[in-house]
N, C-alpha and C positions, 0 to 999 in steps of 0.2 A: 233394813237398809235405811240409813239416815235420809231425811227429806230436805233436799235443797229448796224446795218450795217453802217449807216451814221456816227454813233459815232466812229466806227472803222476806217473809212476813215479819219475823223478829227484827230483821235489819230495818225494815220500814218503820216499825214501832220505835226502834231506837232513834232513827233520824227524826221522827215526829216529836218524840220526847225531848230530844236535844234542842230542836228549834222552838217548840212551843214553851218549853220550860226554861229555855235560856241556859242550858247546862252544857259544859264541855263534853264532847263525845267520849273521851276516855272514862269520865265519871259515869256516864250513862251505861256504857258497856260493862264497867266493873260492877255496877249494882243492878243490872238488868235481870239476871236469872237468880231465883231463890236457890239456896243450897239444897233444899229438899225437892226441888222440881226435877222431874224425870225427863230431861232433855238430853239426847245423846251428845257426847262431847264434840263429834264432828259437826253437828248442827250448830252448836254454840260457837265453835271456831269459825265456821263459814259466815254466820250471821255477824259476828264481830268483825271479821275481815271485810265484809261488804260495807258495814256501817262506818268503820274507821276509814276504809279506802275511799268511799264516796265523799266523806268529809274532807279528807286530805286532798282529793282531786277536785274539789268543788269549783275552783276557779276555771279549770280546764273544762269540766263538765258543763258548768253554767254558760260558758262562752259558746259551746256547741248548741246548747238548748236555745240560747237567745237568737242564734242564726236561724233556727228552724221554727220558732214560734212566731207566726204572723199575727199582727193585730193584738198581741198580748205582751205584757211585761212579765217576766218570770216572777217578780215579786208579787204580782197580782193573782197568780194562780193559788188555788187552795193548797194548804200545807201538805195534804196527803198526795195530791197529784204531783206537786213539786218533788216530794220525797221519792215517789215511785219513779218519776223520770230520772232523777239523779242516780238512783240505784241502777236502773237499766243502762244508762249511758256509761256509768262507771264499768259495768260488766262488758259493754261493747268494747271499751277501750283497754281494759286491763284483765279480762278473762277470756282470752282468745280460744280456749278449749270449749267454751260454751257457744254453740251456734247462735248468731244474733236473732234468728227467727224464734228460737227457744226462749231467749231473754224477753223478746216482745210478747210471746204468749204468756209467760209467767207474769210480766208486768200488767198485762190486761186483766188477768185473773185477780191479782192483788188489788188493782185499782177498782175493779167491780166490787170486791168484797169490802174495801175500806173507804173508797171514795164516794163521790156523788153519783147521781143517776147516769150521767153521760161520761163519767171518768174513763171507762173502758175504751169507748170510741175515741175520746180525745187523746189518751195515751197511745193508742194504736196508730192514729194518724201522725202524731209527732215522731214516734219512734220509727215507724216504717219509712217516713221521708228521710230521717236521719240515717237509717240503715242504707238506703239507696245512695245517699250522698257519700257515705263512708266507703261503700263498695264500688262506686263508680271509678273507672280507670282514670288515672291522672292524665291531664291534658298534655300530650307529648309535644305540643307546639306545632309549627308548620310541618307539613308532611315533606319528607325527603323525596326527591325524584325516584321514580321506579325505573332503575337502569335496565332491567330486563325487558321493559316494554319499549325502550327507545331503539329505533331502527336507524342504524348509521347509513345515511344516503351519501353517495359520492358528491363531491362539491359540484356546484352548477357549472355546466359547460364540459365537464369530464364525462366521457362515455366509456363504458367498458370496451376494450378492444381484444380481439383474438390475436394471438401471436402465432 
């Protein structure tokens, strides 16, 4: 069974390579895997999909990240943490079949492996807060009156009479 986890690691490496090397993502993807490397085609495709998708959606993804990162500028984050967050937010937005909690767990594991000492906790905090914001019900505005709880009283001065 192909590993989506491994594909996420490859996608992270692609994002990192593109950013640090200043290379266009399509060039990074095209040259990433060696021909003799035994990587299942499904893993290659998913890794390329994530890397290209996160790059294409970077404006949308970064806007959400900027809203959720307090006391930090996105540009000041380490390249690995930034890439992990971008991949996860891309999945939040464009891979609805993958539960967001799974995306967070995967991002934490990748951040722990490739990032700094506190990357896992940092990534967890940012992504969990964003998940809660994205899953919060939309504000419906002012509540409509509950007509079932309104009791119609007779107008003042009128009293019920028997006939």
